[in-house]
C-alpha positions as CSV (number, residue, x, y, z in Angstrom):
1,M,-121.0,-37.3,-43.1
2,E,-117.5,-38.1,-44.3
3,K,-117.0,-38.0,-48.0
4,T,-116.1,-41.2,-49.8
5,E,-113.4,-41.7,-52.4
6,R,-116.1,-41.6,-55.1
7,D,-117.5,-38.4,-53.8
8,R,-114.1,-36.8,-54.0
9,V,-113.5,-38.1,-57.5
10,F,-116.9,-36.7,-58.7
11,E,-116.2,-33.3,-57.1
12,L,-112.9,-33.1,-58.9
13,L,-114.4,-34.2,-62.2
14,K,-117.2,-31.6,-61.8
15,Q,-114.5,-28.9,-61.7
16,I,-112.8,-30.4,-64.7
17,V,-116.1,-30.5,-66.7
18,A,-116.7,-26.9,-65.8
19,G,-113.2,-25.7,-66.7
20,L,-112.9,-27.7,-70.0
21,G,-116.4,-26.7,-71.0
22,R,-115.3,-23.0,-70.9
23,A,-112.0,-23.7,-72.5
24,L,-113.3,-25.8,-75.4
25,G,-116.3,-23.7,-76.3
26,S,-120.0,-24.2,-77.0
27,N,-119.6,-26.9,-79.7
28,C,-118.0,-29.3,-77.2
29,E,-120.3,-30.8,-74.6
30,L,-118.9,-32.4,-71.5
31,V,-121.1,-34.6,-69.4
32,L,-120.5,-36.5,-66.1
33,H,-122.6,-39.6,-65.3
34,D,-123.0,-41.3,-61.9
35,F,-124.1,-44.9,-62.6
36,S,-125.5,-45.4,-59.2
37,R,-128.3,-43.0,-60.2
38,T,-129.9,-44.7,-63.3
39,E,-132.9,-42.4,-63.6
40,D,-130.9,-39.1,-63.1
41,S,-127.3,-40.1,-63.8
42,I,-126.2,-36.8,-65.2
43,I,-124.6,-34.9,-62.3
44,A,-122.7,-32.2,-64.3
45,I,-122.9,-31.0,-67.9
46,E,-121.4,-28.0,-69.8
47,N,-122.4,-26.7,-73.2
48,N,-125.5,-28.8,-73.1
49,S,-127.0,-27.1,-76.3
50,V,-125.1,-29.8,-78.2
51,T,-127.5,-32.6,-77.1
52,G,-130.1,-30.7,-75.1
53,R,-129.7,-32.8,-72.0
54,Q,-129.4,-31.4,-68.5
55,V,-128.4,-32.3,-64.9
56,G,-130.9,-34.8,-63.7
57,D,-131.4,-36.6,-67.0
58,G,-130.7,-40.3,-67.1
59,L,-128.7,-42.8,-69.1
60,D,-129.0,-42.9,-72.9
61,E,-129.3,-46.1,-74.8
62,L,-125.6,-46.7,-75.4
63,S,-124.7,-46.3,-71.7
64,F,-127.7,-48.5,-70.7
65,H,-126.5,-51.3,-72.9
66,L,-122.9,-51.1,-72.0
67,L,-123.8,-51.5,-68.3
68,Q,-126.3,-54.3,-68.8
69,R,-124.4,-56.5,-71.3
70,D,-120.7,-56.1,-70.3
71,P,-119.4,-56.3,-66.7
72,N,-116.2,-54.6,-67.8
73,P,-117.1,-52.4,-70.8
74,P,-114.3,-50.5,-72.7
75,D,-113.8,-46.8,-73.0
76,L,-115.0,-45.6,-76.4
77,F,-113.3,-42.9,-78.5
78,N,-114.3,-41.0,-81.6
79,Y,-117.5,-42.7,-82.5
80,R,-120.4,-41.1,-84.4
81,G,-123.4,-39.7,-82.5
82,R,-126.5,-37.9,-83.6
83,R,-128.9,-35.6,-81.9
84,N,-131.4,-33.1,-83.2
85,G,-130.0,-33.2,-86.7
86,K,-126.4,-32.7,-85.5
87,I,-123.5,-35.0,-86.2
88,L,-121.3,-35.5,-83.2
89,R,-117.8,-37.0,-82.6
90,S,-118.2,-38.6,-79.2
91,S,-116.0,-40.3,-76.6
92,S,-116.9,-42.0,-73.3
93,I,-114.3,-42.5,-70.6
94,L,-115.3,-44.8,-67.8
95,I,-114.6,-44.0,-64.2
96,R,-113.6,-47.3,-62.4
97,D,-113.1,-48.5,-58.8
98,D,-110.1,-50.5,-57.7
99,S,-111.6,-53.7,-59.1
100,G,-112.1,-52.1,-62.5
101,K,-115.9,-51.9,-62.2
102,P,-117.2,-48.7,-63.8
103,Y,-119.3,-46.4,-61.5
104,G,-119.4,-43.4,-63.7
105,A,-118.4,-41.9,-67.0
106,L,-117.1,-38.7,-68.5
107,G,-118.6,-38.0,-72.0
108,V,-117.2,-35.7,-74.6
109,N,-119.6,-34.8,-77.5
110,I,-118.3,-32.4,-80.2
111,D,-120.7,-31.0,-82.8
112,I,-118.8,-31.4,-86.1
113,T,-121.8,-30.8,-88.4
114,A,-120.3,-27.5,-89.8
115,L,-116.8,-29.0,-90.0
116,L,-118.1,-32.0,-92.1
117,S,-119.6,-29.5,-94.5
118,A,-116.1,-28.3,-95.1
119,H,-114.6,-31.7,-94.9
120,T,-112.3,-31.2,-97.9
121,V,-110.5,-28.4,-96.1
122,L,-110.8,-29.6,-92.5
123,G,-110.7,-33.4,-93.0
124,N,-108.0,-34.1,-90.4
125,L,-110.0,-32.3,-87.8
126,T,-113.2,-34.2,-88.5
127,M,-111.7,-37.7,-88.4
128,I,-114.2,-40.3,-87.1
129,E,-113.0,-43.8,-86.4
130,E,-115.2,-46.5,-87.9
131,P,-117.9,-46.9,-85.2
132,T,-119.3,-50.2,-83.9
133,V,-122.1,-48.2,-82.2
134,E,-124.1,-45.1,-82.9
135,E,-125.5,-43.1,-80.0
136,T,-128.8,-41.1,-80.0
137,F,-128.5,-39.5,-76.5
138,E,-131.8,-40.2,-74.9
139,R,-132.5,-38.0,-71.9
140,S,-133.7,-40.8,-69.6
141,V,-134.1,-44.6,-69.3
142,S,-137.9,-44.1,-69.8
143,E,-137.1,-42.4,-73.1
144,V,-135.0,-45.4,-74.0
145,L,-137.9,-47.7,-73.2
146,E,-140.4,-45.7,-75.3
147,K,-137.9,-45.8,-78.2
148,Y,-137.8,-49.6,-78.0
149,I,-141.6,-49.8,-77.8
150,Q,-142.1,-47.7,-80.9
151,E,-139.5,-49.6,-82.8
152,G,-141.2,-52.9,-81.9
153,I,-144.6,-51.6,-82.9
154,K,-143.2,-50.3,-86.2
155,Q,-141.8,-53.8,-87.0
156,I,-145.1,-55.4,-86.4
157,G,-147.0,-52.7,-88.3
158,K,-150.2,-52.7,-86.2
159,D,-151.6,-50.8,-83.3
160,P,-150.9,-52.7,-80.1
161,L,-154.6,-52.9,-79.2
162,A,-155.3,-54.5,-82.5
163,M,-152.5,-57.1,-82.2
164,D,-153.4,-60.8,-81.7
165,K,-151.6,-63.0,-79.2
166,A,-148.8,-64.0,-81.6
167,E,-148.1,-60.4,-82.5
168,K,-148.1,-59.3,-78.9
169,I,-145.6,-62.1,-78.1
170,R,-143.4,-60.9,-81.1
171,L,-143.4,-57.4,-79.6
172,L,-142.4,-58.7,-76.2
173,K,-139.7,-60.8,-77.7
174,Y,-138.3,-57.8,-79.5
175,L,-138.3,-55.7,-76.3
176,D,-136.7,-58.6,-74.4
177,S,-133.9,-58.7,-77.0
178,K,-133.1,-55.1,-76.1
179,D,-133.1,-55.8,-72.4
180,A,-136.0,-53.5,-72.0
181,F,-137.5,-55.6,-69.1
182,L,-134.5,-54.7,-67.0
183,I,-136.0,-51.2,-66.7
184,R,-138.0,-51.3,-63.5
185,Y,-141.3,-50.0,-64.7
186,S,-141.3,-51.7,-68.1
187,I,-143.8,-54.4,-67.0
188,D,-146.4,-51.9,-65.9
189,R,-145.8,-49.9,-69.0
190,M,-146.4,-52.8,-71.3
191,T,-149.5,-54.0,-69.6
192,N,-151.0,-50.5,-70.4
193,V,-149.7,-50.6,-74.0
194,L,-151.1,-54.1,-74.7
195,N,-154.2,-53.7,-72.4
196,I,-153.5,-57.0,-70.7
197,S,-152.9,-58.1,-67.1
198,R,-149.5,-58.6,-65.5
199,Y,-150.2,-62.4,-65.3
200,T,-151.0,-62.5,-69.0
201,L,-147.9,-60.4,-69.8
202,Y,-145.6,-62.7,-67.9
203,T,-147.2,-65.7,-69.6
204,Y,-146.6,-64.2,-73.0
205,L,-143.1,-63.2,-72.0
206,D,-142.3,-66.8,-71.0
207,E,-143.5,-67.9,-74.4
208,A,-141.4,-65.3,-76.1
209,R,-138.3,-66.5,-74.3
210,Q,-138.8,-70.2,-75.1
211,D,-136.7,-69.9,-78.3
212,S,-134.5,-67.1,-76.9
213,P,-131.4,-67.1,-74.7
214,T,-132.1,-67.0,-71.0
215,K,-132.7,-63.4,-69.8
216,L,-132.0,-61.8,-66.4
217,K,-134.9,-61.4,-64.1
218,T,-137.3,-58.7,-65.1
219,A,-137.7,-55.6,-63.0
C-alpha cells in the first residue's frame, strides 16, 4: 500500500523523537501522538520514565479537551505539568494538515523537579510561563473518564449506589460539563456506576442538560 503524506510525516517525526531523546537525556521525554487513534494515540516515545507512559497509551486530559473544544487549538509552550510527584515543563506542538486541522502532536516534557530545588542558582533554566492549563498525563481516555467520575463523586460526597435521583443528575451534569459523554463507552460505564438502565441514564442526562448549554451527541 502506498504511503500517505501523513505516514511519511510520522515516520520522519519518529526518527526525530528517537534522536532528540538520546541527545537531550533521560529527564526530557519526547512523545508523538496520532490523533486518529484516540485509544492508543502514542506511536513513539523516548525517555518515558518522566511520565511512565508508553507506546499504545491514549490521549491525556489536556489533549482530549483541546481536540473536543477547539477546532483549531494553539500550540502550547512552557506550561506546568505534574506526574508521579514530578514537576514538568511541557510543550505541545501540533502537526497540521494543509487546512490547518491538527492530526497529531509532538510533546516535550522536561522533569525540572531537581532544578526547581536549586531555583536560586538555576532560575533562568527553570522558567515556566504562567500557565492557563495544567496537565496530569493520563495514560488513556478511559483513565480520563475514571478521573472525572471520581471527581464528580467526591463533589457530591456520597457513594453512587446511595445517591438519590437529584444527586445522580448532579453527577451526570458534572461529567457532561467535562465532555465525558463524548467518550464512546461512557454511557455503559455510568449505568454500572449508578446501577441504572440506559433508558434511565438518558432520561437523567436530558434533565441535567435542561439548564446547561447544548452538548454534542453522546457516544
